[in-house]
N, C-alpha and C positions, 0 to 999 in steps of 0.2 A: 559650928554646928551641920553635920551635911544630912539634905534631906533626899528622897525616893520618893516618887510619887509610881501607883500602878494602879491595874482592877486593887489586886492589893498593894496598895503604897504604903511605904516604910520612912520614916524619921527617925535617925537613928544620931547616937555621937558617945565617940569610946566603947562601941561596939555593942551601946543598949539601943534599945529599939521603942518605937511606937509607930502605931502600928493608924493609916488614916487612906480611907476610901471614898474616892470622891464620887459622888452621885452622878449617874448615867443609866441611860435604857441601849441594851445591845449593845452598841460602841459611842465614846465620844464624838461627837461633831468637832470639824478642825478648828472652827473660831475659837470652842472651849480652850482646843489644846493650845493655840496660837498664848493665849493668857496666862495656863496654866503648868506647861513643863518647863518655860523660862525662870520659873521661881523653884526647881527642884535639880539637884544633883545627879539622881539618878532617875531614869524610868523605865520599869518593867512595863512593855509596851503587849498589848492582849492583841484583840483586832480591829483595836483604832487605826484611822490614816496617820502614820507614821511620814507624812509629805515633805517634799523639800522645804517647806514654807516651816512645818513645823519641826523641824531638825535646826532650820537657820537660825529660828527663833528663838528655840531652846539653848544651842551652845554661843548664843550673844546674850544669853542670862547664866543661870549656873548650871545648866546641864553638861555633864562631864562623863555620862556613861549611861547605858540605854542596854537593853534583855528585850528578846522578844519572848514572851511567854508561850511555849507549844511549839507548834512543827511546822506550822504555816507560814510565812514569811512576803507573801504576795503584798501584802497591805504595806512593807517598807520601803522606801527608794533609798538602796542602796549607795549607786552610785553618790548621789545628796549627802548621805551618812559620813562615806568614807572622804570625801569632799572638804563636810566641817573637822574631819579628825576622829569622828565615833564608829567604832569596832562593833557594830553588834551582831550578835550570835543568837539563833533561837537554842532549843533544848530539847533536841531530836530524841526518839527512842523514848520517848513518856508514853504512846500511846496505841502504840501497835496490836495489843491484844483487843483494849474495851473497841479501837475501831473497827477493829475486823471481826469481833463477834457481831457489831448492829451489820456489819454487810453482811453475814450468814443469816442473821436475822431478818432481815430484811430479803431473802434469798427464798427461805423458808415460807415468810408471811405472802409473797408473791407467789411461788410456784403451787403451794396448797391452797391459794384463796382465803388464809385465816382470819385477813383483815372482814374480807366481803361477806365470811360466816358472822364473826364476831357481829358485825350491823345488822345482818339479818334476824339472827338470835334476839338482839336488843330490840329489832322493832315488831318481834311475838311471829318470828318466821321459824322455819328450820331447814334453812338450804344445804344443798347438798351439791354442791360444784364441783366436777371433777378434775383432780390436780394432775402434779408431772411429776414423776418419779424422777430422783435427782441423779441417782447412780447411772454411767453410761453418758450422761451428758457431758456438752464441753463448754468450759467459762474459759471467756477471754478478758484476760486480767490483766487492765492498763495500769503500770507501777510493780515494779519490783524490789521496791524501795524497804523499809523495814513493816508498812504495813502492808507491804504486797506481800510477803514474804510469808506474814501469819495468816494472812487473808488466804494465799495459796496451801498451806499445812493443812488449815479448816475445811477447805475442797475437796483436797484429796481422802482425807479422812470421809469424805460424803461417797470417795466412786467417780468423782467429777473430773474430769481430763480436762487440763489448767494450759493453755495457750498465753505465754505473759509476754508483756509488749512493754520495753524501758529501753531506752536508749545506753545506758548502763549498768545493763544487764549481768551477773556474774554467777554461772554455775553454782549450784549448792547440791550437795551428794544427798542431801538429806530431801531434798524436795525435787521428784523426778517430774519437771515442768517442761513444755518446750518452748523457744524463744522465735520471736516472730516481729519482724518491722512492721510495724504500724501503716497501712493496716491490712496487711498480708494475713489471708486466714482467715477473714472474721467472717466469713459467709458460713463457715462451720460452728461457730459459736451459739449456741442455746443460749446463753447466759452472758452478758457485757457489763463489765464490773468495772468502774474507773476509782481506784485509790492513790491517783497519781498526784503532784504538785500541780500550783496554776501558772504558766511561764508563757511568755511570748508565742512560743511556737504550741503550746496546747491549748491555748483560750480557742472554743468552740470546734474543738477536733474530732467533737463527733456532732459531725451538721447532715444539711440535707444528703451531701454526696456520698456520707458515711453511713447513714439511715437507710440509703438506697440497697446498701450491698448485704445490709444483716439477712439472718435468715427471717423468712417470715413467721414471724410469733414471739420474739426473741424477747427475753426479759434485760433491764436496763438499770440499774443499782450504781448510783453515786455516792460515794461517802469522799470524795476528793474538795471537788470546791464546784460551786455552782456555774461561774462563766465555762466549766467544760465542755458544757454542752450547749448548743443553740437552740434555747427551748420553742422558738418558733417553730424550727426544725421538727425538734421532739414532738409539739402539739401533732404535726402532719400525719408523721410516726405513728402515734397513737389512733387518730381519727380514722388512717387507712387499714390499723392492725399489723402493720410491719412490726411495732413493737405493742406488743402483748397487753405489757404495763409494766411502770416504771414505780421505783423506790428510791427519792429523792431526798437525801439527811440536810442537802444544800443547794442555792439558787443564785443566778444572776441577781437576783434584788433580795436582800433579806431585812426585814422579815417576808414573807411571799407574799405579794400585793394581794387587795381581795379581791381586785378585776383581770387576776394572771388567769389566762386562758386554759391554765392545765386545771385548774380548779374544778373543771366541768366533767374531767375525765376519772370516775369510779374507781376502776381498776387499778389504783395509785397508791402507794404511801410516802405521803408527805412528812418529814421528820424537820427537826428547828435547829438544826445546825449545831448538834447534842452527842455528837455520837463518840467523843472522847470524855462526854463529861460522868465520871464516878468520881467518889469519896475519895478512894484510895489512890485516883490517877490525880487529879487535881491535886491532892496532898502533895505528891511526889515531885509535881512541876514546879507547885509554888517555892517549895524547899529548895528544889533545883538554880531557880530562876533568881531566887533571893541568895545563893551563893555566889552564882557568880557577876551579877550585881555589886556582890559587897566587895569580890576579888576585883573587881576591876575599879572601886571607887576607892580602894582600900592603896591601889598603885597609881593611882592620882593625886594621891595625898598629898 
């Protein structure tokens, strides 16, 4: 009997499968994974902490293969996985359109104060705040991978000039964007949009120093990872008006703590790390993750 577990867990034998889904909220705790993972041959990893301790416990038990569901991999200890003999891969290219759709939605919401108007009307008012036109503005787009390129295509359709920041930038003849080294030309941007991965070098890349250089009144959007932004520095920039408003789908700590000072700023939109979550995208990604897991377990059989 081969057994596998994940956010959508699978137990299968001779190509037949039964589904097992452990109960958890947001992510599973490391202490729970230490008990659970060693019982299974395969693991579909969500946002759960795939730490060295969990991986070592897993391979000391039954674990022989693991796949990271989705795109982000900052929760996986890859050196530990390699030391354990696990070749963990993710499922790239699954959420390009979905995440970029949300980035554009946030941009429209901030630029035209749509969320403030909604709140005002619900409260019995009839607010008419002046908005910002998108055409002719400049966006600093941090990350030019699959999601970044999809976002750039949509920004260009609005008549927005795009400056892309990515150490692995590749020219795309269909996307007439300019490339710059971070944080060069950041002062030109009306909009700062983060779509990049979290790495040791990108952690807190938007910090107090960077925020003093951006154009006064710029809009900030993050659909990447929460720790890309120093939230204490962002609060100071929101307080001073250097950043006029922000839309954050992700945070340094998730869910966003009730005591977070970000909650005091009305001109912000908060998400729940949900920009990739559509019925179609989740199904497509789940199928791909299961295929990859079955393939690796078959090789190990």
